[in-house]
N, C-alpha and C positions, 0 to 999 in steps of 0.2 A: 811377511805379515808384521814383523816387528824388527826395528833397527835401533840399537842403542849406540850412541856415539859420544865417547869421552864424558861419560856421566859421572858426576861427583855430587856428594851431599855432605855438607858440613854443618855440625851443630856446635853450639857454645855451651861448655860445661857450666852448670850452676847459674844459668840465666834466671831472671825473675820469672816466677810462675810455678816454681816447684813447691813453694810453701804458701803461707798466708802473707798478705800485704804487710801486716805488722812485723812478722818475722823477717821479711825482706828488708824493711826499713831498719830494724835493729842490726841486722847483719851488715848492711851498708854503712851505718853509723859507726859500728865497731871497726870495720875495715878502714874507714877514713881516719879513725883515731889510733890505728895500729894496735888494736886490742883483740883479744881472743873472741871468736865467734860465740855470742851468747846463746845461740839456738842449737849449737852442736851438742849431741848427746855424749855423755861421759864414755870415753873409750873409743869413740868413733874416729875414723881416719879424717885427716884434713883434705879438703878438696880445693883445687886451684880454680877459682871462679873466673869465668870468662875465657878459659883456655879452649882453643878450637879443637874439635874432634872430627876427623874425616870418617864417616860411616861408610861411604863409598868413595873410591879414589880412581878416577879416570878409567871407568869400565866401558868396554865396547864389545858388542857381538851382534849377530843377526839370527833371526829365527824364520824359517821358511814355512809356507802354508802346509798344514797337516803334520808338522813336525811335533814331536813330544820331547821337550827339553827338561832334563832334570837339573835342578839347582841345588848343589850340595856344598857343605862347609860347616865348620864348627860354630858353636854358639858365639854370636857377636861378629860373625864374618861379614854381615851385611845383606843376608838373604832377604829378610823381611823388609828392610829398607828399600831394596831394589824393587820388590813387588809393590810396595806402597807408592813408589814413584811411577811405576808402570800403570798402576790403578788410578793415578791422579789424586791420591789421598793427600799427598804432600808434593811440593815442587822441588826440582833439583836446584842445587847451588850453581852448577854449570853443566854444560852438555845438552844433548838433544835426544828426544824419544820420538820415533816415527812409528805409528800404528796404522794398520789397514783393516779396520773392522771394529765391531763392538766387543767389549771386554766384559766377561763375567768373572768376578773375583770372590774367593773365599779365603780371607786372611785370618779371620777369627771365627770360632764356632758360634753360629747363630747371630752373626752381625746383622743388626737391623731388626731383630726380633723384639717384640714387646711382651713382657711377662704376663700382662693382664689380658692380652688378646689370645684367642684360641689358635690352634694350629692352622685351621682353615683361613682365619682372618690374617694370620701372619704370612701365609702363602701369597695372598693378594698384596699385602704391604711390602714384603720382601721382594716380590716379583717386580713391583712398581719401582722400588729403589734400584733394582738391577736393570731397569729399562724396558720391562715387559708391559705391553698394553693390556687393559682389562679383558678385551676380547681374546687375546692370546693366552692369558691365564685361564679364562673360562674353557678354552679348547683343551688345555693340557692339565687341568687340575686333577682329573681322575688318574692320569698317568703319574702325576707328582705324588699323590696320596698313596697309590699302589706301590710305587718304588720306595717310598719312605718307610713302609711297613708300620705306619702309625695310624691306620684307618680307625682302629677302635678308640683312639684318643684324640682324633682330629678336631673335635669340637670341645676339647678341654683346654683351659688356659695353659700356655707353654711353661709357666712358672712351676707347674707340677710335673714337667717332663724330667726324665733323667738326662744326664749329659749325652748318653748314647742316642736317645730319641731326638734330642736337640740337633745333633749333628746330622742325623739321618734326614730330618726334615729340611735342614738348611742345604745340605748337599743335593737333595732331590730337586729343590727349586733351582739351584744354580745349574744343575746338569741338564735341565729341560729348557734353559734359556737358549734361544737361537743366536748365540754369540759366535764370533769367529775365533776369539781367543779366550781360553779358560785358564784362570790362575788359581792354583791351590797351594795353601801353605800348611802342611802337616795336619790337615783336617781329618785324615783317615785314622789317625792314631787313637781317636776316641771310640770309633765304631767297633763292633765285635768282628770276629774273624770272617764270618760268612758275609757280613755287609761290606767289609773291605774288599773281598773278592768280587762282590757284585758291583761295587764302585769302579774297581779296576777294569772289569769287563765293559762297563758302561762307557768309561773314558776311552778305552781301546776302540770300541764300536763307533763312537761319534767321531773319533779322530780319523778312522779309516773310511767310514761311509760318508761323513759330512765334510771331511777335510778340515776338521777343527784343530786349531793349534793349541797345545797344552804346555803350560809352564808349571812344573810340579816341584815343590820343596818338601823334602823329608829326610829324617835321619835313619829311616829304615831302608837299608840298601836292597833288600829283597823286593820291596814295592817299586823302588827306582828301576831295578832290573826288569821287572815285569811290565812296566808302563812305558819307560822312556827309550828313545832311539839313541840319544847322545846326551852329554851333560856338560855343565860348566862347574868349576870349583872356585869358590870365593875364599879368600884368606885375608883377614884384617882389612877388608874393604876393597881388596884388589882382585882382579881376575887372574888366578894362578894358572888355570888350564881350561881349554875348550876343545872338545872332540870326543874320541871314543869313550864309550860308557865304562868299560872295565878298567881302562887306564885311569879315568877320572876317579872311580871308586878306590882304586889302589892308592892314588895320591891323597884322597880325602882321609882314608883310614890311616894314612901315614905308615903304611906297612913298614915296620922297622925293616931296614935293609936286610938282605940275606945274612944270616949269622956267619961268623967265622967258625973255624973248626972247633974252638973251645970257648965256652961261655961260663964265666964265674957266677955262681948262684948263692954263695954263702951270705953275702951282705944284701941280697935283694929283700924287699919288703914282702912279708907273708900276710895273707888274709887271716882274720881272727880265727877261722876254723882250723888253720894250720899252725897256730902259735899258742903256747910255746912248743917248739918242735923237739921231740925226743931224739930224732935223727936229723942231722943237718946235711942236706945235699950241697956239696962244696962246688962242684962244677960238672957240666955235661960236655962230653967230647965226641965229636963226630969222627969216625974212623975212615972217612972218605970225603968225597966232594959234597958240599951242601947244595949244589945245583945239579940235579940229576935229570936224565931223560926218562920219558914215560916207560914204565915196565921195569924200573930198577928198584932195588931195596936199599935200606939205610942201616948201617951198623953204628951203634953208640956205646959209649962207656960212661957210667954215672959214678962219680967219686963222692963218697959219703963218710960221715963219722957218727957213731952212736954214743949217746951219753949214758946208756944202761944196757944191760943184757936183755935181749928179746929173742924168744925161741923161733918165731916165724914172722918174717917181714915180707910183705907182698908189694909188688910194683904195678902201678896202673899208668898207662900212657894215653892221653887224650889228644887226638889230632883235630885241629880246628882250621877252618878256612880263614882267609885274610879279613873277613868281616865278623869273625868270632863265632860263626856257626859251627857247632860240633859236627864232625864228619864221621869219625870212627874211633874205636877204643881198643887198646891192647892191654891184656892183664896176665900176670903170671899165674900158672895153675898150682904151684906149690911154693911155700915160703922158704926163706933162707934164715939161718941162725946167725946172730951177731952178738959179740961180747961187749962189755962196758968199755968205753973209750977206744973202740976198735975202728981203725980206718979200713974201709972195704970198698971194693968196686963191684958194680953190676954191669955186665955186658949184655947187650940185647941186639936183636936184628928185627927191624920194623919192615914188614912186608907191605910197602906202599905201591906195589907194582900195578895195582888196579886204580890208583888215583889219577884223575885227569890232570892236564897241565894247569898250573896255578901256583899260588904261594900259600903255604900252610904253616901252622905253628904247632909246637909240642908243649904239652902241659904234663909234667911228671908228678905223680902222687905216690908216697910211701905210706903203707898202713898195715895194721895187724887186725886180726879177728879175735874178739873176746869170747868167753864161754857161752854167751847168749847169741853168737852169730852176727854181732854188730861190728861194723868197721870202725876202728879207732885210728884217726889220722896221726901219723908220725911226722910227716913233713909234706909240703906240696907247694907248687908254684904254677902260675897260669901264664901260658903263652911266652915262655922264656927262650925258646929256640925257634928260629925261622928258617925253613928250607924251601926250595923252589923245584917244581917239576916242569921241565920244558918239553915242548912238542917236538918229537923226532920226525924225520923225513918219512912221509908215507902214512903217518898216523892220521886217522879220521879222514882218509882220502885227501890228505893235505888241506882240508878245510880247517880254518882257525876254530879252535874249541871255544864255544860260548856257554858259560856256566848258567846263564839265565834260561837257556833252552835245554841243556843236556845234563846239568848238575855237576857232581864232583867225581863220579865213578864212570868207568867205561867197562864194557863186557867183551867177551869173545865175539868174533865175527858171527853174524846171524847166518844160520844154516837153513836153506829153504829147499823144498823138493817140488818137482814138477809132477803133478798127478794127472791121471786119466779118468774120465767119467763116461761110461757107456761108449767106450771106444773113441771118444772125442777129446781133443786136447783142451 
C-alpha cells in the first residue's frame, strides 16, 4: 500500500519568512556589514542562518495492505515531517513515495475546521477537504455525529467547542472516510479515556474488516501496543529500527541497559520531593545475577548514611515496566532505628517470581511516619536499577510472551474439571 524509498527532507535554518520583511532586511544588512543582528532579543542564542538541516535522512520502508504501523521516536526525530510528506502537505528534497489508494490524514486537531461554522457545516467542509463527495457525506453524517458524541452541540459554532469535542468531531469525520490509508499523529491524546478506547476499537475494526492500512504516531506506548502490528523507530531523522513492536518500544524508550551488580546512587539527581534528603542512599547492590529466569527472586543490599537520629525508617520499593508503568510495590512492615552519621545497610529479598518476561526498573524510597500518620520522605530515586526477566524453556507453552495481550504477571496453570450433567458428558 505504501513504499518509501530513500526519502530525505532538508530545510534551511533562518531562511526568509520567519519574521517581517523589514526585520529580514535589517538582519541581511547587518550580516553584510558584519554587525550584530539588530532583531535578536537580548540573551537569545545566535543562529547560523542558511545552515542546512536534515529533518529526514535517507528513510526507506514498506507498509502492506491492512497493516497497522506504529511510528515512534523522540521529539524532533522526524515523525511529523514523514507524515506531512506522505500526506503531500510538503514535497521531499529527494527520494520517492508510492501509494496505492486514498489517504485520510489527521496531523493536527481539527485541521480544516472553521470556528464560525457549526459542527454540521464543518463535517461537510472537512469531508470535502479529505476527498469525500457530498452524497457520501449525506449517507454517513448520522454515523459521524453519533460516533463524535457531539449531537447536542452539532449545530453550534465549533469555536465554542472544547478541545476534546474538537478532536472527537475531527476524528469521527476522518474515521468514516472510505480511504485505504489512514494517518494519525498523536490525535488521541486530547480525547478522554472512554473516547480513546472507542477510537482504538474503531481503527482495529476498519483495519481488520476493510483492510485499511493505518500509520499511527504516538508517545503513548500502551496505545501503540493496542493498535499496531509492528513499528519503526526514527532517531534524528534516520530510520533506526523496523520490525517487532516490543523490540521497537524497547529501543525507543532507550531502556537503560541491564544494570551491573552495583549502582552508585549518592550523586544522582533527586526530585524536589526527595530533597534535601535526611538519609542518603549511597549505592544499591544486587547479590546475584541481574538477568534472571521466570520464577526467580532478587536479593539486594542498600547502602545508606543518615544525617540525624531517626527512630523508625521504612523502605518502599516500586517496580516499573520499561515504559514506566507502575507494576507492583514492596514495603517494610516495621521500621528500623538509625543514629546520627550512621552508615547502615538494608538487605531485602524481592519476590518477583510472578513477573512475566521483560525489563523492569527499581525505584527505592526511604520514609518515616509522623505523629499524624503522614509519610515524610527521607530519600528517594526513580528507576535507578534495571533488571531483566527472561523466558525459560517451557514457559507459556514456549509461546513468546506478549505484554500487549497478557500484561506483566502470570498465574499458576489453570485447573479445569470435566463435569457430567444428567448422565451425559
